[in-house]
DSSP file (Angstrom, degrees, kcal/mol; ACC not computed):
  #  RESIDUE AA STRUCTURE BP1 BP2  ACC     N-H-->O    O-->H-N    N-H-->O    O-->H-N    TCO  KAPPA ALPHA  PHI   PSI    X-CA   Y-CA   Z-CA
    1    1 A M              0   0    0      0, 0.0   151,-0.1     0, 0.0   147,-0.0   0.000 360.0 360.0 360.0 134.7   48.5  -54.7  -36.9
    2    2 A S        -     0   0    0      1,-0.1     3,-0.1     2,-0.1   150,-0.0  -0.300 360.0-122.9 -59.7 150.6   46.1  -55.4  -34.0
    3    3 A S  S    S+     0   0    0      1,-0.1   122,-0.5   120,-0.1     2,-0.3   0.831  92.9  16.2 -70.1 -29.2   44.2  -58.6  -34.4
    4    4 A T        -     0   0    0    119,-0.2     2,-0.4   120,-0.1   119,-0.2  -0.957  65.6-147.2-136.9 159.5   40.9  -56.7  -34.2
    5    5 A F  E     +A  122   0A   0    117,-2.4   117,-3.1    -2,-0.3     2,-0.4  -0.965  18.9 179.8-120.4 142.5   39.7  -53.1  -34.5
    6    6 A S  E     +A  121   0A   0     -2,-0.4     2,-0.3   115,-0.2   115,-0.2  -0.999  21.1 105.3-144.2 145.1   36.8  -51.8  -32.5
    7    7 A G  E     -A  120   0A   0    113,-2.0   113,-2.9    -2,-0.4     2,-0.3  -0.981  62.9 -54.6 172.6-174.8   35.2  -48.4  -32.4
    8    8 A K  E     -A  119   0A   0     -2,-0.3    48,-2.4   111,-0.2     2,-0.3  -0.624  50.0-122.1 -89.7 145.3   32.3  -46.2  -33.4
    9    9 A A  E     -d   56   0B   0    109,-2.1   108,-2.9   106,-0.3     2,-0.5  -0.659  15.8-163.7 -88.8 141.1   31.2  -45.8  -37.0
   10   10 A W  E     -d   57   0B   0     46,-2.1    48,-2.4    -2,-0.3     2,-0.3  -0.968  21.8-151.0-122.3 111.7   31.0  -42.5  -38.7
   11   11 A K  E     +d   58   0B   0     -2,-0.5     2,-0.3    46,-0.2    48,-0.2  -0.665  20.6 171.1 -98.7 137.8   28.9  -42.9  -41.8
   12   12 A Y        -     0   0    0     46,-2.6    48,-0.3    -2,-0.3     4,-0.1  -0.850  26.4-112.7-132.6 169.3   29.1  -41.0  -45.1
   13   13 A G        -     0   0    0     -2,-0.3    47,-1.9    46,-0.2     3,-0.4   0.299  46.9 -51.5 -86.9-151.1   27.4  -41.5  -48.5
   14   14 A D  S    S+     0   0    0      1,-0.2    -1,-0.2    45,-0.2    48,-0.2  -0.494 108.4  19.6 -86.6 155.3   28.5  -42.4  -52.0
   15   15 A H        +     0   0    0     46,-3.2     2,-0.8     1,-0.2    -1,-0.2   0.843  66.9 175.7  58.8  41.7   31.3  -40.8  -54.1
   16   16 A I        -     0   0    0     45,-0.4    48,-2.9    -3,-0.4    49,-0.7  -0.702  21.6-153.9 -75.8 110.8   33.2  -39.2  -51.2
   17   17 A D  B >>  -g   65   0C   0     -2,-0.8     4,-2.1    47,-0.2     3,-1.3  -0.373  26.4-104.7 -92.1 169.7   36.2  -37.9  -53.1
   18   18 A T  H 3> S+     0   0    0     47,-2.5     4,-2.5     1,-0.3    48,-0.1   0.762 118.4  61.7 -64.5 -25.4   39.7  -37.2  -52.0
   19   19 A D  H 34 S+     0   0    0     46,-0.3    -1,-0.3     2,-0.2    23,-0.1   0.773 107.9  45.0 -69.9 -26.0   39.0  -33.4  -51.9
   20   20 A V  H <4 S+     0   0    0     -3,-1.3    22,-0.6     2,-0.1    20,-0.4   0.866 111.4  51.9 -80.4 -41.8   36.4  -34.1  -49.3
   21   21 A I  H  < S+     0   0    0     -4,-2.1    19,-2.4     1,-0.3    20,-0.3   0.944 136.3   2.0 -61.7 -48.6   38.6  -36.4  -47.3
   22   22 A I  S  < S-     0   0    0     -4,-2.5    -1,-0.3    17,-0.2    -2,-0.1  -0.848  86.3-129.9-142.2 104.4   41.4  -33.8  -47.2
   23   23 A P    >   -     0   0    0      0, 0.0     3,-2.4     0, 0.0    -3,-0.1  -0.190  21.0-119.1 -56.9 143.1   40.7  -30.5  -48.8
   24   24 A A  G >  S+     0   0    0      1,-0.3     3,-1.8     2,-0.2    -4,-0.0   0.744 108.0  71.0 -55.9 -27.3   43.4  -29.3  -51.3
   25   25 A R  G 3  S+     0   0    0      1,-0.3    -1,-0.3     2,-0.1     3,-0.2   0.660  97.8  52.2 -65.6 -14.2   44.1  -26.2  -49.2
   26   26 A H  G X  S+     0   0    0     -3,-2.4     3,-0.8     1,-0.2    -1,-0.3   0.228  76.9 101.2-105.7  13.6   45.7  -28.4  -46.6
   27   27 A L  T <   +     0   0    0     -3,-1.8    -1,-0.2     1,-0.2    -2,-0.1   0.161  48.7  99.2 -85.4  21.4   48.1  -30.3  -49.0
   28   28 A V  T 3  S+     0   0    0     -3,-0.2     2,-0.3     2,-0.0    -1,-0.2   0.528  85.6  45.7 -81.2  -5.7   51.0  -28.2  -48.0
   29   29 A S    <   -     0   0    0     -3,-0.8    -3,-0.0     2,-0.1    42,-0.0  -0.944  54.9-164.1-133.1 153.1   52.1  -31.0  -45.7
   30   30 A S        +     0   0    0     -2,-0.3     2,-0.5    44,-0.0    -1,-0.1   0.159  54.9 125.1-116.2  13.2   52.4  -34.8  -46.1
   31   31 A N     >  -     0   0    0      1,-0.2     4,-2.7     2,-0.0     5,-0.3  -0.641  58.0-145.1 -75.4 119.9   52.6  -35.2  -42.3
   32   32 A E  H  > S+     0   0    0     -2,-0.5     4,-2.2     1,-0.2    -1,-0.2   0.842  96.2  49.6 -57.5 -39.4   49.9  -37.7  -41.3
   33   33 A S  H  > S+     0   0    0      2,-0.2     4,-0.8     1,-0.2    -1,-0.2   0.906 112.8  47.2 -67.2 -40.9   49.1  -36.0  -38.0
   34   34 A E  H >4 S+     0   0    0      1,-0.2     3,-0.7     2,-0.2     4,-0.3   0.924 114.1  47.1 -66.9 -44.4   48.9  -32.5  -39.6
   35   35 A L  H >< S+     0   0    0     -4,-2.7     3,-1.9     1,-0.2     4,-0.2   0.883 104.6  62.5 -62.2 -38.7   46.6  -33.9  -42.4
   36   36 A G  H >< S+     0   0    0     -4,-2.2     3,-1.0     1,-0.3    -1,-0.2   0.754  89.8  67.6 -60.4 -26.3   44.5  -35.7  -39.8
   37   37 A K  T << S+     0   0    0     -4,-0.8    -1,-0.3    -3,-0.7    -2,-0.2   0.698 108.8  38.1 -66.0 -18.5   43.5  -32.4  -38.2
   38   38 A H  T X  S+     0   0    0     -3,-1.9     3,-1.7    -4,-0.3     4,-0.3   0.270  81.9 141.4-116.8   9.3   41.6  -31.5  -41.4
   39   39 A C  T <  S-     0   0    0     -3,-1.0     9,-0.4     1,-0.3   -17,-0.2  -0.353  81.7 -11.3 -60.7 128.1   40.1  -34.9  -42.3
   40   40 A M  T >> S+     0   0    0    -19,-2.4     4,-2.7   -20,-0.4     3,-1.3   0.544  89.5 138.8  64.0  13.7   36.6  -34.7  -43.6
   41   41 A E  T <4  +     0   0    0     -3,-1.7    -2,-0.1   -20,-0.3     4,-0.1   0.782  64.7  56.0 -64.8 -26.3   36.2  -31.1  -42.6
   42   42 A D  T 34 S+     0   0    0    -22,-0.6    -1,-0.3    -4,-0.3     3,-0.2   0.698 119.6  31.1 -78.8 -16.1   34.4  -30.0  -45.7
   43   43 A I  T <4 S+     0   0    0     -3,-1.3    -2,-0.2   -23,-0.4     2,-0.2   0.654 141.4  14.6-106.8 -24.3   31.7  -32.6  -45.3
   44   44 A D    ><  -     0   0    0     -4,-2.7     3,-2.4     1,-0.1     4,-0.3  -0.680  65.8-168.6-152.7  87.4   31.7  -32.7  -41.4
   45   45 A K  T 3  S+     0   0    0      1,-0.3     3,-0.2    -2,-0.2    -4,-0.1   0.702  89.3  45.4 -59.4 -20.9   33.5  -29.8  -39.9
   46   46 A D  T >> S+     0   0    0      1,-0.1     4,-2.0    -6,-0.1     3,-1.0   0.335  78.1 111.1-102.5   7.0   33.5  -31.4  -36.4
   47   47 A F  H X> S+     0   0    0     -3,-2.4     4,-2.5     1,-0.3     3,-0.6   0.914  79.5  45.2 -48.1 -56.0   34.5  -34.9  -37.5
   48   48 A V  H 34 S+     0   0    0     -9,-0.4    -1,-0.3    -4,-0.3    -2,-0.1   0.726 115.6  48.8 -67.7 -19.3   38.0  -34.9  -35.9
   49   49 A H  H <4 S+     0   0    0     -3,-1.0    -1,-0.2     1,-0.1    -2,-0.2   0.743 114.9  43.3 -88.2 -24.6   36.6  -33.4  -32.7
   50   50 A K  H << S+     0   0    0     -4,-2.0    -2,-0.2    -3,-0.6    -3,-0.2   0.829 101.0  77.8 -86.6 -37.3   33.7  -35.9  -32.4
   51   51 A M     <  -     0   0    0     -4,-2.5     2,-0.3    -5,-0.3   -42,-0.0  -0.319  67.9-141.5 -79.8 159.6   35.5  -39.1  -33.2
   52   52 A S    >   -     0   0    0    -44,-0.1     3,-2.6     1,-0.1   -44,-0.1  -0.855  37.2 -83.1-114.9 152.5   37.8  -41.1  -30.9
   53   53 A R  T 3  S+     0   0    0     -2,-0.3    28,-0.2     1,-0.3    27,-0.1  -0.298 119.4  29.9 -53.1 131.6   41.1  -42.9  -31.8
   54   54 A G  T 3  S+     0   0    0     26,-3.4    -1,-0.3     1,-0.3    28,-0.2   0.140  88.7 127.3 100.4 -19.1   40.1  -46.3  -33.2
   55   55 A D    <   -     0   0    0     -3,-2.6    27,-2.5    25,-0.2    28,-0.5  -0.164  48.6-137.5 -63.8 169.0   36.8  -45.2  -34.7
   56   56 A M  E     -de   9  83B   0    -48,-2.4   -46,-2.1    25,-0.2     2,-0.4  -0.937   6.2-124.4-134.8 153.4   36.1  -46.0  -38.3
   57   57 A I  E     -de  10  84B   0     26,-1.7    28,-2.7    -2,-0.3     2,-0.4  -0.789  23.2-168.2 -93.2 137.6   34.7  -44.4  -41.4
   58   58 A V  E     +de  11  85B   0    -48,-2.4   -46,-2.6    -2,-0.4     2,-0.3  -0.991  17.3 163.9-123.9 135.0   31.8  -46.2  -43.2
   59   59 A A  E     - e   0  86B   0     26,-2.2    28,-1.1    -2,-0.4   -46,-0.2  -0.913  30.9-116.6-148.5 171.4   30.7  -45.1  -46.6
   60   60 A G    >   -     0   0    0    -47,-1.9    28,-1.4   -48,-0.3    27,-1.0   0.453  65.6 -19.3 -85.2-137.0   28.8  -46.1  -49.7
   61   61 A E  T 3  S+     0   0    0     26,-0.2   -46,-3.2     1,-0.2   -45,-0.4  -0.401 117.9   8.4 -77.5 148.4   30.0  -46.6  -53.3
   62   62 A N  T >  S-     0   0    0    -48,-0.2     3,-1.3     1,-0.2    27,-0.3   0.776  74.3-173.2  59.6  38.4   33.2  -45.3  -54.8
   63   63 A F  B <   +h   89   0D   0     25,-2.4    27,-2.6    -3,-0.6    -1,-0.2  -0.390  68.9  23.7 -62.0 134.4   34.9  -44.0  -51.6
   64   64 A G  T 3  S+     0   0    0    -48,-2.9    -1,-0.2    25,-0.2   -47,-0.2   0.659  84.3 153.6  85.4  16.4   38.1  -42.1  -52.4
   65   65 A C  B <   +g   17   0C   0     -3,-1.3   -47,-2.5   -49,-0.7     2,-0.4  -0.206  39.3  46.0 -69.3 169.1   37.3  -41.2  -56.0
   66   66 A G  S    S+     0   0    0    -49,-0.2    27,-0.1   -48,-0.1   -50,-0.0  -0.802  98.2  27.0 103.6-140.9   38.9  -38.1  -57.5
   67   67 A S        -     0   0    0     -2,-0.4   -49,-0.2     1,-0.1    26,-0.0  -0.154  69.4-129.5 -60.0 152.3   42.6  -37.2  -57.3
   68   68 A S        +     0   0    0      4,-0.0    -1,-0.1     3,-0.0     2,-0.1   0.059  55.9 143.6 -94.3  27.8   45.1  -39.9  -56.8
   69   69 A R    >   -     0   0    0      1,-0.1     3,-0.8     2,-0.0    27,-0.1  -0.408  50.8-145.7 -73.0 140.4   46.8  -38.3  -53.9
   70   70 A E  T 3> S+     0   0    0      1,-0.2     4,-1.8     2,-0.1     5,-0.2   0.610  89.1  85.5 -73.1 -12.8   48.2  -40.4  -51.0
   71   71 A H  H 3> S+     0   0    0      1,-0.2     4,-2.6     2,-0.2    -1,-0.2   0.833  79.5  63.8 -57.7 -33.3   47.3  -37.5  -48.7
   72   72 A A  H <> S+     0   0    0     -3,-0.8     4,-1.8     1,-0.2    -1,-0.2   0.958 107.4  36.7 -63.4 -54.9   43.7  -38.8  -48.4
   73   73 A P  H  > S+     0   0    0      0, 0.0     4,-2.3     0, 0.0    -1,-0.2   0.840 116.2  56.2 -68.4 -28.1   44.4  -42.1  -46.6
   74   74 A L  H  X S+     0   0    0     -4,-1.8     4,-2.8     2,-0.2    -2,-0.2   0.896 106.0  50.5 -64.0 -38.4   47.2  -40.4  -44.7
   75   75 A A  H  X S+     0   0    0     -4,-2.6     4,-1.7     2,-0.2   -36,-0.2   0.897 109.2  51.1 -65.4 -39.8   44.7  -37.9  -43.4
   76   76 A I  H  X>S+     0   0    0     -4,-1.8     5,-1.8     2,-0.2     4,-0.5   0.931 113.7  44.0 -63.7 -45.6   42.3  -40.7  -42.3
   77   77 A K  H ><5S+     0   0    0     -4,-2.3     3,-1.5     1,-0.2    -2,-0.2   0.927 112.3  53.3 -62.3 -43.9   45.1  -42.5  -40.4
   78   78 A G  H 3<5S+     0   0    0     -4,-2.8    -1,-0.2     1,-0.3    -2,-0.2   0.765 101.7  58.9 -65.5 -26.6   46.3  -39.2  -38.9
   79   79 A A  H 3<5S-     0   0    0     -4,-1.7    -1,-0.3    -5,-0.1    -2,-0.2   0.659 122.1-107.4 -73.4 -15.7   42.8  -38.5  -37.6
   80   80 A G  T <<5 +     0   0    0     -3,-1.5   -26,-3.4    -4,-0.5    -3,-0.2   0.513  64.9 153.7 101.7   6.4   43.0  -41.7  -35.7
   81   81 A C      < -     0   0    0     -5,-1.8    -1,-0.3   -28,-0.2   -25,-0.2  -0.455  36.0-152.5 -68.2 139.2   40.6  -43.9  -37.7
   82   82 A S        -     0   0    0    -27,-2.5     2,-0.3     1,-0.3   -26,-0.2   0.774  67.1 -30.4 -84.3 -26.2   41.4  -47.5  -37.5
   83   83 A C  E     -e   56   0B   0    -28,-0.5   -26,-1.7    19,-0.1     2,-0.4  -0.979  54.6-112.3-172.8 175.5   40.0  -48.4  -40.9
   84   84 A V  E     -ef  57 104B   0     19,-1.5    21,-2.8    -2,-0.3     2,-0.4  -0.994  18.2-165.6-126.9 134.3   37.5  -47.7  -43.6
   85   85 A I  E     +ef  58 105B   0    -28,-2.7   -26,-2.2    -2,-0.4     2,-0.3  -0.974  22.1 161.4-114.2 131.5   34.5  -49.9  -44.6
   86   86 A A  E     -ef  59 106B   0     19,-2.3    21,-2.4    -2,-0.4   -26,-0.2  -0.977  52.3-120.4-145.7 161.7   32.8  -49.0  -47.9
   87   87 A A  S    S-     0   0    0    -28,-1.1     2,-0.3   -27,-1.0   -26,-0.2   0.880 100.7 -15.4 -65.6 -37.5   30.5  -50.6  -50.4
   88   88 A S        -     0   0    0    -28,-1.4   -25,-2.4    19,-0.1     2,-0.3  -0.974  65.4-139.5-160.5 160.9   33.3  -50.0  -52.9
   89   89 A F  B     -h   63   0D   0     -2,-0.3     2,-0.2   -27,-0.3   -25,-0.2  -0.907  28.8-105.5-123.5 149.6   36.5  -48.0  -53.3
   90   90 A A     >  -     0   0    0    -27,-2.6     4,-2.3    -2,-0.3     5,-0.2  -0.536  40.4-120.7 -65.1 141.9   38.1  -46.0  -56.1
   91   91 A R  H  > S+     0   0    0      1,-0.2     4,-2.3     2,-0.2     5,-0.2   0.890 108.8  46.4 -58.0 -46.2   40.9  -48.2  -57.3
   92   92 A I  H  > S+     0   0    0      1,-0.2     4,-2.9     2,-0.2    -1,-0.2   0.871 111.2  52.7 -68.4 -35.3   43.8  -45.7  -56.7
   93   93 A F  H  > S+     0   0    0      2,-0.2     4,-2.8   -29,-0.2    -1,-0.2   0.922 108.4  52.1 -63.5 -42.4   42.5  -44.9  -53.2
   94   94 A Y  H  X S+     0   0    0     -4,-2.3     4,-2.0     2,-0.2    -2,-0.2   0.952 113.0  43.8 -57.0 -50.8   42.4  -48.6  -52.5
   95   95 A R  H  X S+     0   0    0     -4,-2.3     4,-2.6     1,-0.2    -2,-0.2   0.927 113.9  49.7 -62.2 -46.6   46.1  -49.0  -53.6
   96   96 A N  H  X S+     0   0    0     -4,-2.9     4,-1.9     1,-0.2    -1,-0.2   0.885 108.4  54.1 -60.4 -38.8   47.2  -45.8  -51.8
   97   97 A S  H  X>S+     0   0    0     -4,-2.8     5,-3.1     2,-0.2     4,-0.6   0.933 110.9  44.5 -61.6 -46.0   45.5  -47.0  -48.6
   98   98 A I  H ><5S+     0   0    0     -4,-2.0     3,-1.0     3,-0.2    -2,-0.2   0.924 111.1  55.6 -62.3 -44.1   47.4  -50.3  -48.6
   99   99 A N  H 3<5S+     0   0    0     -4,-2.6    57,-2.6     1,-0.3    58,-0.6   0.815 113.0  40.3 -59.6 -32.6   50.6  -48.5  -49.5
  100  100 A V  H 3<5S-     0   0    0     -4,-1.9    -1,-0.3    55,-0.2    -2,-0.2   0.439 119.9-106.8 -97.6   0.6   50.3  -46.2  -46.4
  101  101 A G  T <<5 +     0   0    0     -3,-1.0    -3,-0.2    -4,-0.6    54,-0.1   0.756  67.8 145.5  85.8  25.5   49.1  -49.0  -44.1
  102  102 A L      < -     0   0    0     -5,-3.1    -1,-0.2    -6,-0.2     2,-0.2  -0.870  46.1-132.8 -95.9 115.5   45.4  -48.0  -43.8
  103  103 A P        -     0   0    0      0, 0.0   -19,-1.5     0, 0.0     2,-0.4  -0.478  29.2-179.4 -68.3 133.5   43.2  -51.1  -43.5
  104  104 A I  E     -f   84   0B   0    -21,-0.2     2,-0.4    -2,-0.2   -19,-0.2  -0.995  11.3-162.0-135.5 143.8   40.2  -50.9  -45.7
  105  105 A L  E     -f   85   0B   0    -21,-2.8   -19,-2.3    -2,-0.4     2,-0.7  -0.986   9.6-148.8-130.2 128.3   37.4  -53.4  -46.2
  106  106 A E  E     +f   86   0B   0     -2,-0.4    35,-0.3   -21,-0.2   -19,-0.2  -0.866  37.5 142.6 -98.4 115.0   34.9  -53.6  -49.1
  107  107 A C     >  -     0   0    0    -21,-2.4     4,-2.6    -2,-0.7     5,-0.2  -0.722  28.5-170.8-153.7  96.3   31.5  -54.9  -47.9
  108  108 A P  H  > S+     0   0    0      0, 0.0     4,-1.9     0, 0.0     5,-0.2   0.859  89.3  53.0 -59.1 -36.8   28.4  -53.5  -49.5
  109  109 A E  H  > S+     0   0    0      2,-0.2     4,-1.8     1,-0.2     5,-0.2   0.936 112.7  42.8 -66.8 -45.9   26.1  -55.3  -47.0
  110  110 A A  H  > S+     0   0    0      1,-0.2     4,-2.8     2,-0.2    -1,-0.2   0.923 112.5  53.9 -64.9 -43.7   28.0  -53.9  -43.9
  111  111 A A  H  < S+     0   0    0     -4,-2.6    -1,-0.2     1,-0.2    -2,-0.2   0.863 111.5  45.8 -59.8 -37.0   28.2  -50.4  -45.4
  112  112 A A  H  < S+     0   0    0     -4,-1.9    -1,-0.2    -5,-0.2    -2,-0.2   0.837 118.1  41.9 -73.8 -33.9   24.5  -50.4  -46.0
  113  113 A S  H  < S+     0   0    0     -4,-1.8     2,-0.2    -5,-0.2    -2,-0.2   0.839  94.5  85.5 -86.2 -34.4   23.6  -51.7  -42.5
  114  114 A I     <  -     0   0    0     -4,-2.8     2,-0.3    -5,-0.2     3,-0.0  -0.484  58.6-169.2 -75.1 135.3   26.0  -49.7  -40.3
  115  115 A E    >   -     0   0    0     -2,-0.2     3,-2.3     1,-0.1  -106,-0.3  -0.812  37.3 -75.5-118.9 161.7   25.0  -46.3  -39.1
  116  116 A T  T 3  S+     0   0    0     -2,-0.3  -106,-0.2     1,-0.3     3,-0.1  -0.322 120.1  24.5 -55.1 132.0   26.8  -43.4  -37.4
  117  117 A G  T 3  S+     0   0    0   -108,-2.9    -1,-0.3     1,-0.3  -107,-0.1   0.193  86.2 134.8  96.1 -14.9   27.3  -44.3  -33.8
  118  118 A D    <   -     0   0    0     -3,-2.3  -109,-2.1  -109,-0.1     2,-0.5  -0.422  58.7-123.2 -66.6 141.4   27.1  -48.1  -34.2
  119  119 A E  E     -A    8   0A   0   -111,-0.2    13,-1.8    -3,-0.1    14,-1.1  -0.779  36.1-171.8 -86.2 124.3   29.8  -50.0  -32.3
  120  120 A V  E     -AB   7 131A   0   -113,-2.9  -113,-2.0    -2,-0.5     2,-0.4  -0.951  16.7-165.3-125.8 137.3   31.7  -52.1  -34.8
  121  121 A V  E     -AB   6 130A   0      9,-2.6     9,-3.3    -2,-0.4     2,-0.5  -0.990  11.2-165.0-122.0 129.4   34.4  -54.8  -34.3
  122  122 A I  E     -AB   5 129A   0   -117,-3.1  -117,-2.4    -2,-0.4     7,-0.2  -0.946  15.0-170.6-119.0 131.9   36.5  -55.9  -37.2
  123  123 A D  E  >> - B   0 128A   0      5,-2.7     5,-1.8    -2,-0.5     4,-1.6  -0.851   8.3-178.6-114.8  91.9   38.6  -59.0  -37.5
  124  124 A P  T  45S+     0   0    0      0, 0.0    19,-2.9     0, 0.0    -1,-0.1   0.847  81.9  49.0 -64.8 -32.7   40.6  -58.5  -40.7
  125  125 A S  T  45S+     0   0    0   -122,-0.5  -121,-0.1    17,-0.2  -122,-0.0   0.830 117.5  41.6 -76.7 -28.8   42.5  -61.8  -40.5
  126  126 A G  T  45S-     0   0    0   -123,-0.3    -1,-0.2    -3,-0.2    14,-0.1   0.603 109.8-124.7 -88.9 -12.9   39.2  -63.7  -39.8
  127  127 A G  T  <5 +     0   0    0     -4,-1.6    13,-2.4     1,-0.2     2,-0.4   0.888  61.7 131.8  73.8  41.4   37.3  -61.7  -42.4
  128  128 A T  E   < -BC 123 139A   0     -5,-1.8    -5,-2.7    11,-0.2     2,-0.4  -0.972  40.0-168.0-130.0 145.5   34.5  -60.5  -40.2
  129  129 A I  E     -BC 122 138A   0      9,-2.4     9,-3.0    -2,-0.4     2,-0.6  -0.995  18.2-165.9-121.8 118.6   32.8  -57.1  -39.5
  130  130 A E  E     -BC 121 137A   0     -9,-3.3    -9,-2.6    -2,-0.4     2,-1.1  -0.928  13.4-157.6-111.7 122.2   30.5  -57.3  -36.5
  131  131 A N  E  >> -BC 120 136A   0      5,-3.3     5,-1.7    -2,-0.6     4,-1.3  -0.826  11.6-175.6 -93.5  99.1   28.0  -54.5  -35.8
  132  132 A R  T  45S+     0   0    0    -13,-1.8    -1,-0.2    -2,-1.1   -12,-0.2   0.809  77.8  60.6 -68.4 -28.3   27.5  -55.0  -32.1
  133  133 A T  T  45S+     0   0    0    -14,-1.1    -1,-0.2     1,-0.2   -13,-0.1   0.916 118.5  27.6 -63.4 -42.5   24.8  -52.3  -31.9
  134  134 A K  T  45S-     0   0    0    -15,-0.2    -1,-0.2    -3,-0.2    -2,-0.2   0.461 104.9-121.7-100.7  -3.0   22.6  -54.2  -34.3
  135  135 A G  T  <5 +     0   0    0     -4,-1.3     2,-0.4     1,-0.2    -3,-0.2   0.850  66.0 134.4  66.1  34.5   23.8  -57.8  -33.6
  136  136 A K  E   < -C  131   0A   0     -5,-1.7    -5,-3.3   -26,-0.0     2,-0.4  -0.918  38.6-160.9-120.1 145.2   24.8  -58.4  -37.2
  137  137 A T  E     -C  130   0A   0     -2,-0.4     2,-0.4    -7,-0.2    -7,-0.2  -0.976   6.2-163.9-123.9 137.2   28.0  -60.0  -38.6
  138  138 A F  E     -C  129   0A   0     -9,-3.0    -9,-2.4    -2,-0.4     2,-0.4  -0.940  13.9-132.8-121.5 143.1   29.2  -59.7  -42.1
  139  139 A K  E     +C  128   0A   0     -2,-0.4     2,-0.3   -11,-0.2   -11,-0.2  -0.768  27.8 171.1 -95.2 138.3   31.8  -61.8  -44.0
  140  140 A V        -     0   0    0    -13,-2.4   -33,-0.1    -2,-0.4   -35,-0.0  -0.893  47.8 -78.2-133.3 166.3   34.6  -60.1  -46.0
  141  141 A A        -     0   0    0    -35,-0.3   -14,-0.2    -2,-0.3   -35,-0.1  -0.521  56.9-121.8 -63.6 124.6   37.7  -61.4  -47.7
  142  142 A P        -     0   0    0      0, 0.0     2,-0.3     0, 0.0   -17,-0.2  -0.360  26.3-102.1 -68.5 150.9   40.3  -61.9  -44.9
  143  143 A F        -     0   0    0    -19,-2.9   -16,-0.0     1,-0.1     0, 0.0  -0.551  38.9-120.6 -70.8 133.5   43.6  -60.0  -45.1
  144  144 A S     >  -     0   0    0     -2,-0.3     4,-2.6     1,-0.1     5,-0.2  -0.289  25.5-106.6 -67.4 159.4   46.4  -62.3  -46.2
  145  145 A P  H  > S+     0   0    0      0, 0.0     4,-2.3     0, 0.0     5,-0.2   0.888 123.1  52.9 -55.6 -38.9   49.4  -62.8  -43.8
  146  146 A F  H  > S+     0   0    0      2,-0.2     4,-2.7     1,-0.2     5,-0.2   0.944 110.3  46.0 -61.6 -47.5   51.4  -60.6  -46.2
  147  147 A L  H  > S+     0   0    0      1,-0.2     4,-2.5     2,-0.2     5,-0.2   0.895 111.3  52.6 -63.4 -39.4   48.8  -57.8  -46.1
  148  148 A Q  H  X S+     0   0    0     -4,-2.6     4,-2.4     2,-0.2    -1,-0.2   0.907 112.1  46.0 -60.6 -42.8   48.6  -58.0  -42.3
  149  149 A D  H  X S+     0   0    0     -4,-2.3     4,-2.0    -5,-0.2    -2,-0.2   0.913 110.6  52.3 -67.6 -42.6   52.3  -57.7  -42.1
  150  150 A L  H  <>S+     0   0    0     -4,-2.7     5,-2.4     1,-0.2     4,-0.4   0.916 114.0  43.0 -59.5 -44.8   52.4  -54.8  -44.5
  151  151 A I  H ><5S+     0   0    0     -4,-2.5     3,-1.3     1,-0.2    -1,-0.2   0.896 110.8  55.5 -69.7 -40.3   49.8  -52.9  -42.5
  152  152 A R  H 3<5S+     0   0    0     -4,-2.4    -1,-0.2     1,-0.3    -2,-0.2   0.850 106.1  52.4 -60.6 -33.2   51.4  -53.8  -39.2
  153  153 A Q  T 3<5S-     0   0    0     -4,-2.0    -1,-0.3    -5,-0.1    -2,-0.2   0.594 124.0-105.4 -77.9 -10.9   54.7  -52.2  -40.5
  154  154 A G  T < 5S-     0   0    0     -3,-1.3     2,-0.2    -4,-0.4    -3,-0.2   0.563  73.6 -45.1  97.3   9.5   52.8  -49.0  -41.4
  155  155 A G  S  ><S-     0   0    0     -5,-2.4     4,-1.8    -6,-0.2   -55,-0.2  -0.704  83.0 -49.6 126.0-176.3   52.7  -49.4  -45.1
  156  156 A L  H  > S+     0   0    0    -57,-2.6     4,-2.7    -2,-0.2     5,-0.2   0.895 124.5  51.1 -66.3 -45.1   54.8  -50.4  -48.1
  157  157 A I  H  > S+     0   0    0    -58,-0.6     4,-2.7     1,-0.2     5,-0.2   0.950 113.9  42.8 -63.6 -50.2   57.9  -48.2  -47.5
  158  158 A P  H  > S+     0   0    0      0, 0.0     4,-2.3     0, 0.0    -1,-0.2   0.877 114.4  53.4 -62.2 -34.1   58.4  -49.3  -43.8
  159  159 A Y  H  X S+     0   0    0     -4,-1.8     4,-2.2     2,-0.2    -2,-0.2   0.946 111.4  44.4 -63.3 -48.4   57.7  -52.9  -44.9
  160  160 A V  H  X S+     0   0    0     -4,-2.7     4,-2.7     2,-0.2     5,-0.2   0.915 111.8  53.3 -65.1 -43.6   60.4  -52.7  -47.6
  161  161 A R  H  X S+     0   0    0     -4,-2.7     4,-2.6    -5,-0.2    -1,-0.2   0.933 109.9  48.0 -56.1 -46.7   62.9  -51.0  -45.3
  162  162 A R  H  X S+     0   0    0     -4,-2.3     4,-2.6     1,-0.2    -1,-0.2   0.920 111.5  49.9 -62.3 -43.1   62.5  -53.7  -42.7
  163  163 A R  H  X S+     0   0    0     -4,-2.2     4,-2.3     2,-0.2    -1,-0.2   0.908 111.3  49.0 -62.7 -41.7   62.9  -56.4  -45.3
  164  164 A L  H  X S+     0   0    0     -4,-2.7     4,-2.5     2,-0.2    -1,-0.2   0.895 111.2  50.1 -63.8 -41.0   66.1  -54.8  -46.7
  165  165 A E  H  X S+     0   0    0     -4,-2.6     4,-2.0    -5,-0.2    -2,-0.2   0.921 110.8  48.9 -62.7 -43.4   67.5  -54.5  -43.2
  166  166 A E  H  X S+     0   0    0     -4,-2.6     4,-1.3     1,-0.2    -2,-0.2   0.891 111.4  49.8 -62.2 -40.2   66.7  -58.1  -42.5
  167  167 A R  H  X S+     0   0    0     -4,-2.3     4,-0.8     1,-0.2     3,-0.2   0.906 109.4  52.0 -63.7 -41.9   68.4  -59.1  -45.8
  168  168 A G  H  < S+     0   0    0     -4,-2.5     3,-0.4     1,-0.2    -2,-0.2   0.857 108.4  51.0 -63.6 -35.8   71.5  -56.9  -44.9
  169  169 A K  H  < S+     0   0    0     -4,-2.0    -1,-0.2     1,-0.2    -2,-0.2   0.791 109.6  50.7 -70.6 -28.5   71.8  -58.7  -41.5
  170  170 A S  H  <        0   0    0     -4,-1.3    -1,-0.2    -3,-0.2    -2,-0.2   0.590 360.0 360.0 -88.6 -10.0   71.7  -62.1  -43.0
  171  171 A E     <        0   0    0     -4,-0.8    -1,-0.2    -3,-0.4    -2,-0.1   0.479 360.0 360.0 -89.1 360.0   74.4  -61.5  -45.6
């Protein structure tokens, strides 16, 4: 995992559900790149064409509510988003995001302040979200070394595979 993320914010409201993040008609694949082509298209049909790799989604309350599919955080990663900042996350979306290696940060103050187009820099290990456009910095719980490693590996499955390989080499 990079020590910091920086990019432009793309802001959405409250209760953005998994069907909005990746419409059900595109669930014929679990390929992150393929899913990414359709990320957010029902709420913002040009999202994937406007955003740049490394940009981030910012949202209000209960981001990722609805179905418990892992396709939603995979689509966000596949679109090239570096992370998601929200006032709050649906519990299963939060867990799925960590499992697939998508960094997510819960910070109601940052989510309320950041607007579409703002330049944002995030230091997950230091626990800061900086809105460079507005000159504001917000504190969040820093990612633990374990969580940083899990995200750096690309999620839970690659992390476990690596650990098993390391164990096999040491035996």
